[in-house]
OpenMM code with the backbone's topology and positions (N, CA, C; nanometers):
from openmm import Vec3, app, unit

residues = "MET SER ASP PHE ASP LYS ILE THR LEU GLN ALA MET GLU ALA THR ALA ALA ALA SER ALA ALA TYR LEU ASP ALA CYS ASP SER GLY ALA GLU GLY ASP ARG LEU ASP PRO GLU TYR TYR ARG ALA CYS GLY ASP LEU LEU LEU LYS ILE PHE ALA LEU VAL ASP PRO GLU GLN ASP PHE PRO ASP LEU LEU ARG ARG SER PRO ALA ALA ARG GLU ILE ALA ASP SER ILE GLN LEU ARG ARG ARG ILE GLU ALA GLY LYS LEU GLY TYR PRO".split()
positions = [
    Vec3(8.6874, 12.1562, 8.7114),
    Vec3(8.6677, 12.0152, 8.6829),
    Vec3(8.6977, 11.9906, 8.5359),
    Vec3(8.7510, 11.8751, 8.5067),
    Vec3(8.7844, 11.8416, 8.3687),
    Vec3(8.6609, 11.7930, 8.2940),
    Vec3(8.6800, 11.7612, 8.1675),
    Vec3(8.5705, 11.7163, 8.0826),
    Vec3(8.5424, 11.5667, 8.0952),
    Vec3(8.6138, 11.4967, 8.1819),
    Vec3(8.5934, 11.3538, 8.1990),
    Vec3(8.4736, 11.3284, 8.2897),
    Vec3(8.4029, 11.2165, 8.2650),
    Vec3(8.2906, 11.1829, 8.3520),
    Vec3(8.3421, 11.1310, 8.4868),
    Vec3(8.2514, 11.1189, 8.5803),
    Vec3(8.2888, 11.0842, 8.7178),
    Vec3(8.3573, 10.9471, 8.7261),
    Vec3(8.3080, 10.8504, 8.6528),
    Vec3(8.3659, 10.7150, 8.6557),
    Vec3(8.5093, 10.7178, 8.6034),
    Vec3(8.5317, 10.7894, 8.4945),
    Vec3(8.6660, 10.7992, 8.4373),
    Vec3(8.7600, 10.8691, 8.5334),
    Vec3(8.7141, 10.9771, 8.5952),
    Vec3(8.7975, 11.0478, 8.6933),
    Vec3(8.8309, 10.9593, 8.8128),
    Vec3(8.7352, 10.8782, 8.8579),
    Vec3(8.7616, 10.7888, 8.9697),
    Vec3(8.8663, 10.6841, 8.9316),
    Vec3(8.8574, 10.6325, 8.8098),
    Vec3(8.9560, 10.5345, 8.7641),
    Vec3(9.0940, 10.5986, 8.7513),
    Vec3(9.0967, 10.7193, 8.6972),
    Vec3(9.2236, 10.7901, 8.6838),
    Vec3(9.2838, 10.8198, 8.8209),
    Vec3(9.1997, 10.8583, 8.9166),
    Vec3(9.2501, 10.8883, 9.0502),
    Vec3(9.3045, 10.7625, 9.1173),
    Vec3(9.2368, 10.6503, 9.1010),
    Vec3(9.2850, 10.5248, 9.1606),
    Vec3(9.4204, 10.4860, 9.1011),
    Vec3(9.4338, 10.5012, 8.9721),
    Vec3(9.5607, 10.4698, 8.9058),
    Vec3(9.6695, 10.5668, 8.9512),
    Vec3(9.6357, 10.6950, 8.9569),
    Vec3(9.7321, 10.7962, 9.0016),
    Vec3(9.7732, 10.7701, 9.1464),
    Vec3(9.6782, 10.7317, 9.2300),
    Vec3(9.7080, 10.7058, 9.3712),
    Vec3(9.8023, 10.5861, 9.3863),
    Vec3(9.7803, 10.4820, 9.3072),
    Vec3(9.8684, 10.3646, 9.3146),
    Vec3(10.0100, 10.4013, 9.2701),
    Vec3(10.0197, 10.4786, 9.1639),
    Vec3(10.1512, 10.5222, 9.1159),
    Vec3(10.2202, 10.6110, 9.2190),
    Vec3(10.1456, 10.7038, 9.2744),
    Vec3(10.2023, 10.7953, 9.3740),
    Vec3(10.2457, 10.7194, 9.4991),
    Vec3(10.1692, 10.6187, 9.5390),
    Vec3(10.2045, 10.5410, 9.6580),
    Vec3(10.3383, 10.4701, 9.6384),
    Vec3(10.3616, 10.4154, 9.5209),
    Vec3(10.4898, 10.3495, 9.4946),
    Vec3(10.6030, 10.4513, 9.4974),
    Vec3(10.5824, 10.5650, 9.4326),
    Vec3(10.6855, 10.6693, 9.4318),
    Vec3(10.7162, 10.7164, 9.5737),
    Vec3(10.6123, 10.7392, 9.6525),
    Vec3(10.6319, 10.7851, 9.7906),
    Vec3(10.7056, 10.6805, 9.8736),
    Vec3(10.6692, 10.5534, 9.8575),
    Vec3(10.7352, 10.4469, 9.9327),
    Vec3(10.8835, 10.4401, 9.8982),
    Vec3(10.9133, 10.4495, 9.7705),
    Vec3(11.0535, 10.4454, 9.7283),
    Vec3(11.1285, 10.5693, 9.7766),
    Vec3(11.0658, 10.6842, 9.7646),
    Vec3(11.1308, 10.8087, 9.8049),
    Vec3(11.1571, 10.8147, 9.9555),
    Vec3(11.0744, 10.7460, 10.0326),
    Vec3(11.0927, 10.7485, 10.1773),
    Vec3(11.1830, 10.6353, 10.2251),
    Vec3(11.2365, 10.5577, 10.1321),
    Vec3(11.3308, 10.4521, 10.1672),
    Vec3(11.2652, 10.3322, 10.2316),
    Vec3(11.1555, 10.2875, 10.1749),
    Vec3(11.0832, 10.1726, 10.2293),
    Vec3(11.1775, 10.0543, 10.2499),
    Vec3(11.1784, 10.0028, 10.3699),
    Vec3(11.2643, 9.8896, 10.4056),
    Vec3(11.2079, 9.7607, 10.3487),
    Vec3(11.2958, 9.6745, 10.3042),
    Vec3(11.2540, 9.5435, 10.2592),
    Vec3(11.2084, 9.5376, 10.1152),
    Vec3(11.1776, 9.6479, 10.0567),
    Vec3(11.1347, 9.6508, 9.9168),
    Vec3(11.2500, 9.6972, 9.8303),
    Vec3(11.2703, 9.6263, 9.7228),
    Vec3(11.3739, 9.6681, 9.6290),
    Vec3(11.3141, 9.7657, 9.5296),
    Vec3(11.3851, 9.8679, 9.5059),
    Vec3(11.3434, 9.9671, 9.4071),
    Vec3(11.3625, 9.9091, 9.2676),
    Vec3(11.2555, 9.9125, 9.1913),
    Vec3(11.2626, 9.8721, 9.0512),
    Vec3(11.2674, 10.0012, 8.9711),
    Vec3(11.3841, 10.0396, 8.9206),
    Vec3(11.3986, 10.1684, 8.8525),
    Vec3(11.3040, 10.1855, 8.7334),
    Vec3(11.2804, 10.0787, 8.6602),
    Vec3(11.1904, 10.0890, 8.5444),
    Vec3(11.0466, 10.1115, 8.5897),
    Vec3(11.0054, 10.0409, 8.6943),
    Vec3(10.8694, 10.0590, 8.7461),
    Vec3(10.8540, 10.1975, 8.8083),
    Vec3(10.9564, 10.2428, 8.8781),
    Vec3(10.9554, 10.3770, 8.9371),
    Vec3(10.9362, 10.4820, 8.8274),
    Vec3(11.0138, 10.4688, 8.7210),
    Vec3(11.0032, 10.5626, 8.6095),
    Vec3(10.8652, 10.5534, 8.5429),
    Vec3(10.8142, 10.4318, 8.5271),
    Vec3(10.6820, 10.4135, 8.4663),
    Vec3(10.5729, 10.4777, 8.5514),
    Vec3(10.5832, 10.4627, 8.6838),
    Vec3(10.4851, 10.5257, 8.7730),
    Vec3(10.4910, 10.6781, 8.7617),
    Vec3(10.6106, 10.7327, 8.7577),
    Vec3(10.6264, 10.8772, 8.7425),
    Vec3(10.5717, 10.9256, 8.6095),
    Vec3(10.6015, 10.8522, 8.5024),
    Vec3(10.5511, 10.8898, 8.3693),
    Vec3(10.3989, 10.8830, 8.3641),
    Vec3(10.3425, 10.7778, 8.4235),
    Vec3(10.1972, 10.7635, 8.4233),
    Vec3(10.1309, 10.8763, 8.5011),
    Vec3(10.1853, 10.9082, 8.6174),
    Vec3(10.1300, 11.0179, 8.6975),
    Vec3(10.1396, 11.1500, 8.6216),
    Vec3(10.2507, 11.1707, 8.5556),
    Vec3(10.2684, 11.2908, 8.4747),
    Vec3(10.1640, 11.2988, 8.3636),
    Vec3(10.1401, 11.1890, 8.2961),
    Vec3(10.0420, 11.1870, 8.1865),
    Vec3(9.9000, 11.2094, 8.2371),
    Vec3(9.8656, 11.1472, 8.3489),
    Vec3(9.7315, 11.1671, 8.4047),
    Vec3(9.7123, 11.3123, 8.4451),
    Vec3(9.8104, 11.3685, 8.5149),
    Vec3(9.7986, 11.5065, 8.5612),
    Vec3(9.8003, 11.6066, 8.4462),
    Vec3(9.8574, 11.5696, 8.3334),
    Vec3(9.8554, 11.6580, 8.2169),
    Vec3(9.7158, 11.6637, 8.1547),
    Vec3(9.6342, 11.5623, 8.1795),
    Vec3(9.4993, 11.5562, 8.1222),
    Vec3(9.3931, 11.6225, 8.2084),
    Vec3(9.4223, 11.6377, 8.3362),
    Vec3(9.3239, 11.6920, 8.4300),
    Vec3(9.3849, 11.8103, 8.5049),
    Vec3(9.3052, 11.8717, 8.5879),
    Vec3(9.3563, 11.9718, 8.6815),
    Vec3(9.3649, 11.9026, 8.8167),
    Vec3(9.4848, 11.8562, 8.8544),
    Vec3(9.4947, 11.7762, 8.9770),
    Vec3(9.4447, 11.8481, 9.1016),
    Vec3(9.4611, 11.9784, 9.1095),
    Vec3(9.4156, 12.0519, 9.2278),
    Vec3(9.2635, 12.0469, 9.2407),
    Vec3(9.1941, 12.0486, 9.1295),
    Vec3(9.0476, 12.0436, 9.1334),
    Vec3(8.9952, 11.9003, 9.1344),
    Vec3(9.0591, 11.8130, 9.0559),
    Vec3(9.0071, 11.6784, 9.0387),
    Vec3(9.0545, 11.5790, 9.1443),
    Vec3(9.1761, 11.5966, 9.1976),
    Vec3(9.2328, 11.5015, 9.2926),
    Vec3(9.2919, 11.5707, 9.4157),
    Vec3(9.2180, 11.6580, 9.4818),
    Vec3(9.2759, 11.7328, 9.5941),
    Vec3(9.3199, 11.6431, 9.7098),
    Vec3(9.2477, 11.5345, 9.7368),
    Vec3(9.2865, 11.4450, 9.8471),
    Vec3(9.4193, 11.3767, 9.8174),
    Vec3(9.4391, 11.3369, 9.6942),
    Vec3(9.5651, 11.2728, 9.6564),
    Vec3(9.6817, 11.3694, 9.6754),
    Vec3(9.6623, 11.4936, 9.6373),
    Vec3(9.7688, 11.5926, 9.6528),
    Vec3(9.8008, 11.6187, 9.8002),
    Vec3(9.7000, 11.6125, 9.8856),
    Vec3(9.7235, 11.6314, 10.0294),
    Vec3(9.8017, 11.5143, 10.0883),
    Vec3(9.7750, 11.3929, 10.0392),
    Vec3(9.8375, 11.2723, 10.0953),
    Vec3(9.9760, 11.2422, 10.0407),
    Vec3(10.0017, 11.2802, 9.9166),
    Vec3(10.1213, 11.2304, 9.8497),
    Vec3(10.2203, 11.3395, 9.8108),
    Vec3(10.3398, 11.3360, 9.8689),
    Vec3(10.4433, 11.4310, 9.8269),
    Vec3(10.4807, 11.4149, 9.6789),
    Vec3(10.4849, 11.2915, 9.6306),
    Vec3(10.5200, 11.2683, 9.4899),
    Vec3(10.4146, 11.3287, 9.3981),
    Vec3(10.2877, 11.3119, 9.4317),
    Vec3(10.1805, 11.3685, 9.3509),
    Vec3(10.1893, 11.5208, 9.3502),
    Vec3(10.2178, 11.5803, 9.4662),
    Vec3(10.2315, 11.7267, 9.4727),
    Vec3(10.3473, 11.7746, 9.3870),
    Vec3(10.4602, 11.7044, 9.3934),
    Vec3(10.5766, 11.7430, 9.3124),
    Vec3(10.5448, 11.7410, 9.1639),
    Vec3(10.4806, 11.6358, 9.1196),
    Vec3(10.4487, 11.6242, 8.9771),
    Vec3(10.3449, 11.7280, 8.9373),
    Vec3(10.2440, 11.7484, 9.0206),
    Vec3(10.1429, 11.8510, 8.9905),
    Vec3(10.2074, 11.9891, 8.9827),
    Vec3(10.2992, 12.0178, 9.0749),
    Vec3(10.3691, 12.1470, 9.0727),
    Vec3(10.4534, 12.1632, 8.9468),
    Vec3(10.5185, 12.0559, 8.9046),
    Vec3(10.6030, 12.0651, 8.7847),
    Vec3(10.5183, 12.0879, 8.6601),
    Vec3(10.4018, 12.0256, 8.6545),
    Vec3(10.3127, 12.0472, 8.5396),
    Vec3(10.2618, 12.1903, 8.5394),
    Vec3(10.2253, 12.2405, 8.6558),
    Vec3(10.1771, 12.3786, 8.6651),
    Vec3(10.2869, 12.4768, 8.6221),
    Vec3(10.4079, 12.4527, 8.6646),
    Vec3(10.5199, 12.5381, 8.6261),
    Vec3(10.5425, 12.5321, 8.4750),
    Vec3(10.5383, 12.4114, 8.4189),
    Vec3(10.5566, 12.3967, 8.2744),
    Vec3(10.4481, 12.4732, 8.1978),
    Vec3(10.3243, 12.4658, 8.2450),
    Vec3(10.2140, 12.5379, 8.1783),
    Vec3(10.2359, 12.6893, 8.1851),
    Vec3(10.2853, 12.7372, 8.2983),
    Vec3(10.3126, 12.8806, 8.3115),
    Vec3(10.4239, 12.9243, 8.2168),
    Vec3(10.5274, 12.8418, 8.2062),
    Vec3(10.6378, 12.8732, 8.1151),
    Vec3(10.5884, 12.8740, 7.9716),
    Vec3(10.5097, 12.7730, 7.9343),
    Vec3(10.4576, 12.7666, 7.7977),
    Vec3(10.3659, 12.8832, 7.7679),
    Vec3(10.2845, 12.9233, 7.8642),
    Vec3(10.1950, 13.0373, 7.8447),
    Vec3(10.2760, 13.1652, 7.8270),
    Vec3(10.3865, 13.1767, 7.9005),
    Vec3(10.4731, 13.2938, 7.8871),
    Vec3(10.5399, 13.3003, 7.7522),
    Vec3(10.5750, 13.1870, 7.6969),
    Vec3(10.6380, 13.1824, 7.5656),
    Vec3(10.5439, 13.2269, 7.4554),
    Vec3(10.4151, 13.2057, 7.4742),
    Vec3(10.3181, 13.2443, 7.3722),
    Vec3(10.3119, 13.3947, 7.3555),
    Vec3(10.3433, 13.4668, 7.4606),
    Vec3(10.3380, 13.6125, 7.4555),
    Vec3(10.4605, 13.6785, 7.3952),
    Vec3(10.5665, 13.6015, 7.3733),
    Vec3(10.6917, 13.6581, 7.3218),
    Vec3(10.7286, 13.5916, 7.1915),
    Vec3(10.7732, 13.6735, 7.0924),
    Vec3(10.8114, 13.6157, 6.9631),
    Vec3(10.9430, 13.5407, 6.9686),
] * unit.nanometer
topology = app.Topology()
chain = topology.addChain("A")
for resn in residues:
    res = topology.addResidue(resn, chain)
    for name in ("N", "CA", "C"):
        topology.addAtom(name, app.Element.getBySymbol(name[0]), res)
């Protein structure tokens, strides 16, 4: 669990869920909705920033189960952390 209180985590999860829902809808080719590239990018950036502050697997497990976009971003952050940790061991 992260150092954020429960209310803050709930707010972050609601925001992350809304962003992930838009990304998932666009990625699945939602009919009738026009893709707004700037909003899509903003949702991805916001999800990335939220997941960088918390441990999504521990703090938002339901979101990760429901959302392919959330899982992708969480996986990319985890991979980046592993790469950065590996760099610390080598000069």
